[in-house]
N, C-alpha and C positions, 0 to 999 in steps of 0.2 A: 184541412183544405180548403182551397176559396172556393166560393163557387162563382164558377159563368157570368157577369154581368155584373159583380159586387166593387164595390169602390177600395183600392192595395190601401191595409192597413195602418197603424203610424207605423209599428214598430216590426213588422213582421221586414224579412231578409226575402230579396229575389220576388218583391214585386214590384213595381211602381219603379220610377225611373229614379235615381238616386241624386240630381239634382230637384228634382219635385220632393222631393221626401226634405234633403236639408231647406232650401223654404222656406217647408213648414213647420221642417223643429227648430230654427232661427224668427218664425211668427208664433210660434208659445212662445217658447223663449222669451223673449219682447213684452206678449201678452201679460206675459204671469213674473214681468218686473214689476211693468208701467198695474196693474192689478198693488203688486204689496207697498209701492211708493205710494197708493192713494190709496194706502189704511190706515185708518185713525191708530196710531202706537195708546194702549187703554192705560194708562200709569205713565205716559209722555215721559217713560225715560230711554227710549229706545235700547230696552233691550228685549224685544223683538224678533231682530236683527239679528241673523244665523254666526254674518261674517264680524259684525261688532263685540269691544272684550263685555262684559258683566261685571260692570262696577257696580263691588260694595263698600259703601261706605265706613269706614274704619272714626273708632273717636281714638284720642287718646290719654291714656289712664294717667300721666301728668297733668292735664290738663286740671283734672279730676280731681287728683288732691289737691294745684291748684284752687281751686273752685274748693274745695272742700276746707283748706286752711280760713282761704279769706272769707267766704260766706257759709261754712259751715251750720250754723243754726238754721238758714235761710234754705238748704236742702236745695242748694245751686248743684251742687255736686251728681246727688242723687235725682234732679230736673236733665243735668245735662249727658247722664247713663239711659235717657230712658223712662227712670222707674217717677213719669209725673205723679201715681195719688199716694207713694210715699213721699215725696217732696214736699205735696201740697197738707199733708199729715203735718210734716215737721217745721216746716214757715206756722201754720194754724194753732201748734201746740207755745212755740215761742209766743209767739203774739197774743196770745189769752194769757197767754204768764205774764208777760208784764201787762199786758193788762190788768190781770188780778194785785197785780203790786201797785201798778199804783190809785189801784181803789185800799188801800193798806191793808192788803193779808198778807203784809209780806213773807209769811214763808210759807201759806199755800200758792204763792207766785214762784215762790225759791224751790220749790218744788216738784212745780211741770219746767224749767230754766235747768233742774238741776239732773233729769228727763235728758231731756234735750239735751245736754252735756255731753249726758255716758253714750244716749243716739251717738251724736255725733262721732261721738270713739272707738267707736264698736265699729263703726263706718273704715273704718282708715281703714279697719285692721276686714274687712268684707269686703272694700272695693275691688282689691287686685279677682275673685270669684267674682264679681258682677257684670266688671267687663268684662273679663271672657264669656260672658252668658250672654251678656250682648251683642259681642262679637262673634261665636255664635247661632244668634238668632238670624241677625244679619245675613250669615252665608246663610242662611237655611235658608230665610228668606228667596232671596237672589239666584237663590238654588229652583228653589222652587217657580219663580215664576220664569228662569229660558230652560225647564223643562214644559212648561205646564201645555 
């Protein structure tokens, strides 16, 4: 029940003229759209907009294998798949092994290079699961931003 002298409410039927309510509704919608357009996008990806699609960047498994083949001991495939720390360890071990070999300790350097070679060989079999995990993490992150 509405008291006498009180202003008509926004969403109640039978109170106020319909043209007045339509004008108020349009003004509210226009103000809300203007406010949303002026809000900064926190991650710069435009994922907050309800009308825009959610973009999930996809990394190619084929590209990862090409990087593995060309620069496997340097850990390029690991950097590409988002595993920067293990890629840095891999390249560090490779460089350190060569430095040790150049110092004259051939056997010790060869042990390090064999370790890197074994790691590269194992990565050939691990790469599909690493790629799958990267894709799942990217989808989870995009979904989290969309529903946050």
